[in-house]
C-alpha positions in Angstrom: 10.6 177.0 143.1 13.5 178.9 144.1 16.5 176.7 145.5 17.2 176.5 149.2 20.3 178.1 150.7 21.9 175.1 151.8 23.2 173.8 148.4 26.8 173.1 148.0 27.6 176.1 146.2 26.9 178.2 149.1 28.2 176.3 151.5 31.5 178.2 151.2 29.9 182.0 151.7 27.7 180.7 154.5 31.0 180.0 156.6 32.2 183.5 156.3 29.1 184.9 157.2 29.1 182.9 160.6 32.8 183.2 160.7 31.8 187.3 160.8 29.1 187.1 163.4 30.4 184.7 165.1 29.5 186.3 168.7 25.7 185.9 167.9 23.3 182.9 166.9 23.2 181.7 163.3 20.2 182.6 161.3 20.4 179.6 159.0 19.0 176.7 161.4 20.3 173.6 160.1 23.6 175.0 158.6 25.7 173.2 161.1 25.0 169.8 159.3 26.7 170.7 156.0 30.0 169.2 155.7 33.3 170.9 155.4 34.1 169.0 152.5 31.5 170.4 150.6 32.5 173.8 151.4 35.9 173.1 149.9 34.3 171.5 146.7 32.2 174.7 146.2 35.5 176.5 146.1 37.8 174.5 144.0 35.4 173.9 141.6 35.6 177.3 140.1 40.0 177.2 140.5 39.9 173.8 138.8 37.5 175.0 135.8 40.4 178.2 134.9 43.5 176.6 135.5 43.7 172.4 135.1 45.9 171.8 132.3 44.0 170.9 128.8 42.1 173.7 129.6 42.2 176.5 127.2 40.4 179.9 127.2 36.5 180.4 126.9 33.3 182.3 128.4 30.8 180.2 130.0 27.1 181.4 130.6 25.0 179.1 132.7 21.3 180.2 132.8 18.2 178.7 134.6 15.2 180.3 136.4 17.1 180.5 139.8 20.8 181.5 138.2 22.4 183.5 136.0 26.0 183.0 135.7 28.9 184.2 133.1 32.4 182.7 133.4 35.5 183.3 131.9 38.7 181.1 131.9 41.8 181.8 129.6 45.6 180.9 129.4 48.7 182.4 127.6 51.5 179.8 127.1 53.3 177.1 125.1 54.2 173.7 125.4 56.2 171.2 123.3 58.2 168.2 123.1 62.2 168.1 122.8 65.5 166.1 121.9 66.5 163.9 124.2 69.6 162.4 122.7 70.2 158.6 122.9 67.2 158.1 123.9 63.6 156.4 122.1 61.5 158.7 124.0 61.5 162.9 123.8 61.2 165.3 126.7 58.2 167.4 127.5 57.5 171.4 128.9 55.0 173.6 129.2 54.5 176.6 130.7 51.4 179.0 131.4 49.9 182.2 132.8 46.4 181.3 133.9 43.1 182.9 134.7 39.3 183.3 135.4 36.5 185.2 136.7 33.3 184.3 137.8 30.0 186.6 138.1 27.3 184.5 139.3 23.5 185.4 140.7 21.0 183.5 142.2 17.8 183.8 143.8 17.4 181.2 146.6 15.3 180.7 149.9 17.0 180.4 153.2 16.5 177.9 155.7 13.7 180.2 157.3 11.8 180.5 153.9 13.2 184.3 153.2 13.7 184.7 149.7 17.5 185.7 149.3 19.5 186.9 146.4 23.4 186.5 146.4 25.6 188.2 144.0 29.2 186.5 143.9 32.1 187.8 142.2 35.5 185.4 142.1 38.7 186.0 140.3 41.8 183.7 140.4 45.3 184.4 138.6 48.0 181.7 138.6 51.4 180.3 136.9 51.7 176.7 135.9 55.0 174.6 134.6 54.9 171.2 133.3 57.2 168.6 132.4 57.5 164.9 131.5 58.1 162.8 128.7 56.2 161.4 125.4 57.1 157.6 124.4 56.5 156.6 120.9 54.5 153.2 121.3 53.9 153.0 117.4 54.3 154.8 114.5 50.8 156.6 115.1 50.6 156.0 118.8 52.6 157.9 121.8 52.0 157.8 125.7 52.9 161.2 127.5 52.8 161.4 131.5 53.4 164.5 133.0 53.3 166.8 136.2 52.8 169.9 136.3 52.6 172.3 139.3 51.4 175.3 139.9 50.6 178.6 142.3 47.3 180.9 142.2 45.6 183.4 143.9 41.5 183.1 144.8 40.0 186.4 145.6 36.3 186.2 146.3 33.6 189.1 146.8 30.0 188.6 147.6 26.5 190.6 148.4 23.3 188.2 150.4 20.1 190.6 150.1 17.3 189.6 151.9 18.3 187.7 154.9 18.2 188.9 158.1 21.7 189.0 159.9 23.1 190.5 162.6 26.5 192.5 161.5 29.6 192.3 163.8 28.3 195.7 166.3 25.0 193.8 166.6 22.5 195.6 164.3 20.4 193.5 162.4 20.8 194.1 158.8 19.4 192.6 155.6 22.3 193.1 153.7 25.8 191.7 153.7 29.2 192.2 152.2 32.1 190.1 152.8 35.0 188.8 151.2 37.6 186.2 151.1 40.6 184.8 149.7 43.3 182.5 149.4 46.7 181.2 148.1 46.6 177.7 146.4 49.4 175.6 145.5 48.9 172.3 143.2 50.6 169.7 142.2 48.7 167.6 138.7 49.8 164.1 137.2 48.5 164.1 133.8 48.4 161.1 131.5 48.0 161.8 127.8 47.5 159.2 124.9 47.8 160.9 121.5 46.9 159.4 118.2 47.3 161.0 114.7 47.6 159.5 111.1 48.5 161.4 107.5 45.7 160.7 105.0 47.4 161.9 101.8 47.6 166.1 103.1 45.0 165.7 105.4 46.1 164.6 109.2 43.7 163.2 111.8 44.5 163.8 115.5 42.8 162.1 118.7 43.3 162.9 122.3 42.6 161.5 125.9 44.2 163.4 129.0 43.6 162.3 132.9 44.4 164.8 135.3 44.7 164.0 138.9 45.1 167.2 140.9 46.0 167.7 144.6 45.9 171.3 145.8 47.3 172.7 149.1 45.1 175.8 149.8 46.1 178.8 152.5 43.5 181.4 154.0 43.9 183.6 156.8 40.2 184.7 156.6 38.3 181.1 155.8 39.8 178.3 158.0 37.3 175.9 155.9 39.7 176.4 152.6 42.8 176.1 155.1 43.0 172.8 153.9 44.0 170.1 150.8 41.9 168.2 148.8 42.0 166.1 145.6 40.0 166.1 142.1 39.7 164.9 138.6 39.1 166.2 135.4 39.5 164.5 132.0 39.0 165.4 128.2 38.5 163.8 124.8 39.6 165.4 121.8 39.5 165.1 118.0 41.2 167.2 115.5 41.0 167.2 111.5 43.3 169.1 109.6 44.3 170.0 105.8 46.5 172.4 103.7 45.1 175.7 102.2 46.8 177.8 99.4 47.9 180.7 101.7 51.3 181.1 103.1 53.6 183.5 105.0 56.9 183.8 104.7 57.2 181.2 102.4 55.3 178.7 105.3 51.5 177.0 105.1 48.5 177.7 106.9 46.4 174.9 107.5 42.7 174.7 108.4 41.5 172.3 111.1 38.1 171.3 112.5 37.9 170.0 116.5 35.2 168.4 118.6 36.1 168.1 122.1 34.3 166.9 125.4 35.9 167.9 129.5 34.2 165.8 132.3 34.7 167.8 135.7 34.5 164.1 137.7 34.0 165.1 141.0 32.7 168.3 140.7 29.1 168.6 142.2 26.5 170.3 139.7 25.2 172.8 142.1 29.0 174.1 142.3 29.1 176.1 138.9 25.6 174.5 137.3 27.5 171.6 135.2 30.0 168.8 135.5 30.8 168.7 131.6 31.2 170.5 128.3 31.1 169.8 124.6 32.8 172.1 122.3 32.9 172.0 118.4 35.1 174.7 116.8 37.2 175.6 113.9 40.9 177.4 113.2 43.7 178.1 111.1 47.5 177.2 112.1 50.8 178.6 110.6 53.6 176.1 110.6 56.9 177.3 111.0 58.5 173.7 112.1 61.3 175.7 113.5 63.9 173.9 116.0 66.1 177.0 116.7 68.3 175.1 119.6 68.4 171.5 117.5 66.5 170.3 120.8 63.6 172.5 121.1 60.8 172.6 118.4 57.9 175.2 117.5 55.6 173.7 115.3 52.8 176.0 115.1 50.9 179.3 116.1 47.3 179.5 115.1 43.9 181.3 116.2 41.0 179.0 116.8 36.9 179.8 117.6 34.5 177.3 119.2 31.1 177.0 120.4 30.5 175.6 123.9 27.4 173.9 125.2 26.2 171.9 127.8 22.6 171.4 129.9 21.5 175.3 130.7 25.2 176.7 129.2 26.2 178.2 126.3 29.4 179.7 125.6 32.2 180.2 122.9 36.2 180.1 122.9 38.4 182.4 120.7 42.1 181.7 121.4 45.3 181.6 120.0 47.4 178.3 119.8 51.4 177.4 120.2 52.7 174.2 119.8 
C-alpha cells in the first residue's frame, strides 16, 4: 500500500506548496492538523545526519516499496588534544568542513486519494569548530566534555507530480516545482567517554559519545523553518588495532578493525527511513606521533573502509582519518 502524503517526512514540503498558492484553497484536506514541530523535525533530521560531531563520511541507500533514497555525508577535519601545563587535564579542539546531499524518490497517496510522486534533492554545507577538556580518570579511562559551534546552509529542491494544484497564476497543474533554503547556527554539547588498553602490541579502544544539539534556523522563504529546536544523537564504537611490517619514513603502519552504532534518538523514522545505523569496517593508520609545537600533537593519518546497514538500509564508508 502506498504511503499517505501526510507522513512527517513531507510536512515541510507541503507547507511550501501552501505558501506558494496562499490565495487558493488547499487541495490537501486535513493538512492543517499537522504540527509545525513535525515539519521542523523532518528538515533537521537530514542536517543532523550530515553535520553532527562524531559522524564521518558515508553513502547510504534506503530502499522500500515506496521509497528510493541516496544520502551522502562527508567531512574534512582534524581533532586533537593539547597540553595545558601545570594541569592534570588536557585541552581538546577540532575543526571540520562538513556537508551532505540527499536524493529521495517517493511514491505516495495524497489525502484526496490521488497517486503522487515526489522527487526531492537536499544539500547542506557547513563549518564546525570544537573545543573542550580531556580528564584522565584512570590509567585507561578518560572523559572528554566539549562544545561545538557550527554554521551551515540548507537548500532544498522538490518536484511533485500527480496532485492537482493551483499555481500562483490561478491555473490548475499536476506538476509543481519549488525551492526553499535556510541558514542554521548550532551549538552542540558533547560528552565522550573513552577507554583504551594495550595487549602487547595490540590496542583495544572503546568510546561512547552523546550529543545534545541546539539549532537556530533562519529561512526567508519557509517560515516554518524559521525557528529553534533541540535534538540528540548517540554513538558507541569499538576499535582493535595491531602492528604491520609496513613503514614510511621510518614510522610504522598499523591495521585496525572497528564496529560502530549510531542512534538518532529523537528522529522520526519517516524523516529519512532510519533512526539508527550499524557500521563495521577496517583500515590502516600511519603513526607519525609528531608534536611540532610542544603542545599540539598529531598522532596518526589513515584510511578506512566500512559497510553500513540497518532495516531497509545499506551503504558504505570510505574516508581519511586524522587525529
